[in-house]
Structures are given as structure tokens and as C-alpha cells.
C-alpha positions, 0 to 999 in steps of 0.5 A: 210519192212525189219528189221534195227539192229539199234545197230548192225548199231551204233556199225559198225559206232562206230568201223569205227569212232574209226579206223578213229580216229587211236586209237585202243579199248584199247585207246578208251575206256580208253577215254569213261572210259569203259573197252576194252571189253564193247567196244568191245560189243559195235562195235558188236552191242552186247549192246547199249550205256547209253545217258551218252556214247552217248554223250561222243561218239560223243563230241570224234569224234566231229560228230551229234550223227545222223551219228551214227545212219545210214548207209552212202550210203544205203539211202538218208541222207539229212540235214532235215532227220539229223536235226529231229533225232539230234532233237530227241536224244536231246529231249530223252537226256533232259529228261533222264537227268530230270529224273536222276536228279528227282531221285537223289534229291529224294534220 
């Protein structure tokens, strides 16, 4: 089984959707409230995003989170698989949000 670089695939998809939206790195970085350098590192697969930034990206592109985690045309990707991926991402986001809320309550 070959290794899959999720960060690289994710970054390439962010770049693809950014360009499809007609935005420069500077424009999209401003929309996301991050630096253009941070966006560049994400797009090249050097760094992954926080769940909050992931939420802002999917809202900006109006796509399901799963759309950012696969390379179109390289594998069969049906609605069932996409729904499973979206469900996992949603659960992880909810868990992270709950954990942060608990930590903030302790402050």
C-alpha cells in the first residue's frame, strides 16, 4: 500500500479551490484572517490547519470538508464514502470544540 500525504493533497485542493474562486493568496489569506505566508505553507503541504481554520476554508469555498481530502480522478469517491469522511470530520470538530470549552471553563 502506498503512502498518502494528506497535507499535500489538502494543500493542493486549497490552492485549486482558491484559484477557482479567482482569489490571490493575499486575498484568500485576508479572508481567512491568516498571513499569506501561512497560507503558502498550507498550500504546499508543509503544515496542516486547525479545526477552526478548516471550518473557515470550507465555508469560503462552499464545499464539504471531504472535498479537500481527496484527489479527483485518482480513485472512486462515491457519496457513501464522502458522507463517512464528513461524519468523521464533524465528530472530530465537535470533540475538539467540547475539549476547548472545558479548558476555557477551568480558567
